[in-house]
C-alpha angles and dihedrals in degrees: 000000000000089000089052091051091051089051090051096049099043097071092043092053089045091053091049091052091050091050093052094046091047090053093070092050092049092048090056092060110090092001116185122219123196129205131184140184137187108221116225127198121264127193093014094295092143088210126138135198150152134219130200125186128192113196126190112172102315094330111108128187110196121195119184135174121191135171140173097042125139105291107205140025120191090345095307132094109288113258107223110194110207135187149171103245119207145186096036129104088292093238139101118257122257126215090274088072088074092092097167092052097232092130094250129099101217124205091257093049090051093048096092090059102044104017132217130328111282100166131012113221090216122170091229142359123009121030098184127103089267088076092049095110099033102123092188092070098042126109110277130228136349098309131020145151118232123198126165139149117213143144109277120214121244095246093057092046090052092052091049091053092046092052094244103107110118126191114216125183113197133207130081135196104254091213090067094058131090119264089258091049093049091052096048126096126230114278087217105038110023092196090065128066118260090250093062096066104024117109119266102172132025138175137163115236115235131182110275125217092206128096093215140017114285120248126239136074120314115276095016095101127229112343102152130019113211112211119229114259088229096046095107095046102040115142091253094052094044094048093044091049090050091048090050091050091052091050091051090048089052091052090050091052091051093050093048092049092049088052090051092050091051090049091052090052 
């Protein structure tokens, strides 16, 4: 009878082990990575912000909150073009980046720190570098929330994984600049003032341990962690739970068969 019990329990334990080992493989399929950045002020903008990115394959959902930016431009809401910059040093520029001494770190002067445009965080349409200077699809006004899901290009994904993706929000209030800065033209679009395209916010994206964007006001850090709606039914949890149930079932079979053996005796 003991031999029969062993024969009964062996396949059940084997099935449990297979279920558990299969869980890791299944969890790897369609894996989601998350990245976040706190955005710090550049060029005396006094603005704040935060960005959170959920990436599954090449599908990215970007959520961003900003406040304190320049509010108006020529009497209309200020268009703030914004991007994920890539292939630079993966950092935000410090004051030493102002090589011409006009008191403003231009986009070009900051390029060595954060790199070129990899993805444009446009409100609609194109998200490539070709939309990088399209004011019509920038964030509008002093404060806004941006949320969009789109296909992210391979170069930007590679920079995120390497820890060198940098979010930059452009557009300064000319009145806050030095006299030289106010008089200067944009290094990117000479028909615009330097303020229009110079960086106002910057932050390096790092791997996040959270399943969803933290709550709270921009720039205040993590105040509330929102649990993933799938947290209790993730593949790992489901498979482990199933494996645990099978192990318990195996234990029950063993106990029952031992009782039967004793009864026969």
